[in-house]
N, C-alpha and C positions, 0 to 999 in steps of 0.2 A: 359505416353507412347507415343512414336511417331507413327504417322499414317503409315501404310504399304504403300510402294511405288512400282512402277513397278520395277522388278528385285529382290525384296525381296522374301524370302521364307515365305509361310503362316505358321502361328502357328498351332501346332497340337491341335485339339479340338474334343470333343464329345458332341453331343446334341441329344435329343429325337426328332423323326420325328412325323408326325401327327398320326401314329399308335401306338405311345408309344415305338417304337423300338429305342435303342441307336445306333446312327450312329457315327462311328469313322472315321473322315476325312482321317486319315493316311491309312485306308484300300484302298483308291482310288489312293494314290500317287504311281507313277510307273506304273499305269494301265490305267488311263484316264485323259484327260484334265478336268478341273472343271470350272463351271460357278457358282459363288456364288453371289446371289443378295440379298442385305439387303434392306428390305422395311419397311415402318413405321408401318402399321397396317392391319390386316385381314379385308376384306369386306368393305374397304373404296373405293370410286370411282377410284382414281388413282391407288391404289394397286391392285384392282380387274382387271383393264385394263392391268396393267403390268403382273400380274400372268397369265391372260388368253392369253396374247401375248406369254409368254414363253410356255404355254400349246399348243398353235396353231403351234408353231415352234419346239416343243420338238423333233420330229422325225429328223429334220434337225440338231439339236444339237447332237443327238445320232449318226447320219451319220458322223458328224465331229469328232467323238471320244470323245465327252464331256458328262459329267453328270451334271445336273442342280440341284441346291439347293437354295430354297428360305429361308431366315432367318429373323425372326422378334421376338419381345419380348412377343408375346401372348402365351397362354398355349397350350399344346398338344391338348386339347379338342377344343379350338378355331380353331387351324390349321386343325383338323379333319373335323369340320363343313365347313370351308372355302374350303378345298380340295374337299369334297363331293359335295357341292353346285355348284362348278364350274368345276367339273370333272378334277381336277389337278392330273397328273400321276407322277410327280416328288416329291422328298422329300421337305417338309416344315419343317424346323428345329425350335424348340422352344427355344429361347434364353431369357428365363425369367430372369430378372435382367440385361439384356443387357451386360453380361460379354464378349461374343465373339465380339459383336459390339464395345465394348471399346478396346478389344485386337487388333482389326483391325484398330482402330482409325477412325471409320466412323463418319464423322462430323454430327452435328445436324444443322437444319435449322430453320428459323423463330425465331430468338433470343433464340435458344437452346430449343425451345418448341417441335419441331417436329423431330423425328429421321430421319436421312438422308436416301436417296435412292441412293445406290452405288452398282455397279456391278463390280466384279473382274473376269477376265479370267486368269486361272491358268494352266500352262502346266503340263505335266505328272511328271516332277521333283519336283513339288510343288512351283515353282517360279511364281510370278505374272507377266503376260505378258501385261496386259492392265487393266486400271481402267476407268470406266465411272461413272460420278457423275452428276446427274440431278434430281431434285425433280419433275419437271413438264413434261419433255419429256419422259414419261413412256415407250412408245413403242420403243423409240430409244435405250433403254438398250438392247433389243433383237437384233435389227438391228446391233448395234455396236459390240456386243459379237460374233454374227454369222460371221460378216465380218472378224474380227480378226482370228477366228478359221479357216475360209475357205482360207483366203489369206496368213496367216502366214506360212512361211517355217521354222520358228525357233521353232515351237512347235514340240517336238519330238514325 
Protein backbone atom coordinates (compact mmCIF):
# COMPACT_ATOMS: atom_id res chain seq x y z
CA UNK A 1 0.00 0.00 0.00
CA UNK A 2 1.25 3.47 -0.85
CA UNK A 3 1.82 5.99 1.88
CA UNK A 4 -0.84 8.65 2.33
CA UNK A 5 0.25 12.00 0.90
CA UNK A 6 -0.92 15.58 1.27
CA UNK A 7 -4.22 15.96 -0.60
CA UNK A 8 -5.27 12.34 0.00
CA UNK A 9 -8.36 11.47 2.00
CA UNK A 10 -7.62 9.54 5.16
CA UNK A 11 -8.97 6.01 5.39
CA UNK A 12 -11.92 5.33 7.67
CA UNK A 13 -10.84 3.49 10.80
CA UNK A 14 -11.98 2.57 14.30
CA UNK A 15 -9.69 2.02 17.28
CA UNK A 16 -10.17 1.82 21.03
CA UNK A 17 -8.96 4.74 23.14
CA UNK A 18 -7.26 4.59 26.55
CA UNK A 19 -10.67 4.12 28.23
CA UNK A 20 -11.54 1.13 26.03
CA UNK A 21 -14.13 3.18 24.07
CA UNK A 22 -14.29 2.54 20.32
CA UNK A 23 -13.47 5.75 18.43
CA UNK A 24 -14.75 5.94 14.85
CA UNK A 25 -12.71 8.56 13.01
CA UNK A 26 -15.53 9.13 10.51
CA UNK A 27 -17.59 10.61 13.39
CA UNK A 28 -15.26 13.63 13.24
CA UNK A 29 -15.23 14.14 9.47
CA UNK A 30 -17.32 17.17 8.53
CA UNK A 31 -17.14 18.51 12.10
CA UNK A 32 -13.51 19.05 13.08
CA UNK A 33 -10.01 19.32 11.74
CA UNK A 34 -7.90 16.40 12.97
CA UNK A 35 -4.35 16.07 14.17
CA UNK A 36 -3.27 12.42 14.09
CA UNK A 37 0.16 11.80 15.54
CA UNK A 38 1.68 8.36 15.22
CA UNK A 39 4.34 7.75 17.85
CA UNK A 40 6.56 4.74 18.56
CA UNK A 41 5.86 3.77 22.20
CA UNK A 42 4.19 4.85 25.44
CA UNK A 43 6.43 6.18 28.21
CA UNK A 44 9.68 6.40 26.27
CA UNK A 45 11.58 9.70 26.62
CA UNK A 46 10.87 11.13 23.14
CA UNK A 47 7.26 9.96 23.06
CA UNK A 48 6.61 11.34 26.54
CA UNK A 49 8.02 14.74 25.49
CA UNK A 50 5.86 14.72 22.35
CA UNK A 51 2.68 13.61 24.16
CA UNK A 52 3.19 16.21 26.91
CA UNK A 53 3.80 18.91 24.30
CA UNK A 54 0.47 18.03 22.67
CA UNK A 55 -1.08 18.13 26.17
CA UNK A 56 0.41 21.55 26.91
CA UNK A 57 -0.97 22.95 23.64
CA UNK A 58 -4.26 21.03 23.61
CA UNK A 59 -6.39 24.14 24.26
CA UNK A 60 -4.75 25.86 21.27
CA UNK A 61 -5.70 22.90 19.07
CA UNK A 62 -9.30 23.04 20.31
CA UNK A 63 -9.37 26.81 19.64
CA UNK A 64 -8.14 26.08 16.10
CA UNK A 65 -11.10 23.71 15.61
CA UNK A 66 -9.02 20.55 15.78
CA UNK A 67 -9.18 17.33 17.75
CA UNK A 68 -5.93 15.55 18.63
CA UNK A 69 -5.37 11.79 18.50
CA UNK A 70 -2.18 9.98 19.50
CA UNK A 71 -1.82 6.57 17.83
CA UNK A 72 0.62 3.77 18.66
CA UNK A 73 0.72 0.00 18.90
CA UNK A 74 0.47 -0.44 22.67
CA UNK A 75 -2.57 -1.86 24.45
CA UNK A 76 -5.53 0.08 25.83
CA UNK A 77 -4.14 -0.59 29.32
CA UNK A 78 -0.71 0.79 28.40
CA UNK A 79 -2.35 3.93 26.93
CA UNK A 80 -4.52 4.30 30.04
CA UNK A 81 -1.46 4.23 32.32
CA UNK A 82 0.47 6.61 30.04
CA UNK A 83 -2.46 9.08 29.87
CA UNK A 84 -3.01 9.00 33.64
CA UNK A 85 0.68 9.35 34.48
CA UNK A 86 1.06 12.43 32.26
CA UNK A 87 -2.48 13.88 32.55
CA UNK A 88 -3.19 13.56 28.82
CA UNK A 89 -6.69 14.85 27.96
CA UNK A 90 -6.90 13.77 24.32
CA UNK A 91 -7.54 10.32 22.86
CA UNK A 92 -4.71 7.82 22.69
CA UNK A 93 -5.73 5.14 20.19
CA UNK A 94 -4.52 1.58 20.52
CA UNK A 95 -3.32 0.28 17.15
CA UNK A 96 -2.27 -3.20 18.26
CA UNK A 97 -0.81 -5.01 15.27
CA UNK A 98 -0.11 -1.60 13.66
CA UNK A 99 -2.90 -2.03 11.08
CA UNK A 100 -3.72 1.69 10.91
CA UNK A 101 -0.02 2.63 10.88
CA UNK A 102 0.35 0.35 7.84
CA UNK A 103 -2.85 1.74 6.27
CA UNK A 104 -1.36 5.25 6.44
CA UNK A 105 2.02 3.98 5.24
CA UNK A 106 3.87 5.47 8.22
CA UNK A 107 7.53 4.66 7.61
CA UNK A 108 9.74 2.87 10.09
CA UNK A 109 13.10 4.26 11.10
CA UNK A 110 16.40 2.82 12.27
CA UNK A 111 16.53 -0.04 9.74
CA UNK A 112 12.86 -0.78 10.21
CA UNK A 113 13.24 -1.47 13.92
CA UNK A 114 11.54 1.65 15.25
CA UNK A 115 8.00 2.69 14.32
CA UNK A 116 8.01 6.13 12.72
CA UNK A 117 6.90 9.38 14.32
CA UNK A 118 4.60 11.16 11.84
CA UNK A 119 1.89 13.79 12.36
CA UNK A 120 -0.97 14.34 9.91
CA UNK A 121 -3.10 17.49 9.87
CA UNK A 122 -6.47 16.65 8.31
CA UNK A 123 -9.15 19.16 7.33
CA UNK A 124 -12.86 18.79 8.05
CA UNK A 125 -13.43 17.08 4.70
CA UNK A 126 -11.02 14.29 5.70
CA UNK A 127 -8.18 15.38 3.36
CA UNK A 128 -4.58 15.51 4.54
CA UNK A 129 -3.34 19.12 4.48
CA UNK A 130 0.08 18.62 6.03
CA UNK A 131 2.45 15.82 7.06
CA UNK A 132 5.38 16.22 9.44
CA UNK A 133 7.84 13.33 9.74
CA UNK A 134 10.66 13.55 12.29
CA UNK A 135 11.83 10.93 14.73
CA UNK A 136 13.92 13.32 16.81
CA UNK A 137 12.29 16.77 16.62
CA UNK A 138 9.46 15.72 18.91
CA UNK A 139 8.18 19.14 19.99
CA UNK A 140 8.29 20.36 16.38
CA UNK A 141 5.30 18.09 15.60
CA UNK A 142 3.12 20.31 17.78
CA UNK A 143 4.58 23.57 16.46
CA UNK A 144 4.19 22.53 12.82
CA UNK A 145 0.61 21.25 13.24
CA UNK A 146 -0.53 24.37 15.10
CA UNK A 147 1.11 26.64 12.54
CA UNK A 148 -0.74 24.91 9.68
CA UNK A 149 -4.07 25.07 11.53
CA UNK A 150 -3.69 28.74 12.42
CA UNK A 151 -2.29 29.97 9.11
CA UNK A 152 -4.19 27.86 6.62
CA UNK A 153 -7.09 29.52 4.93
CA UNK A 154 -7.72 26.31 2.99
CA UNK A 155 -9.00 24.43 6.03
CA UNK A 156 -12.79 24.66 5.82
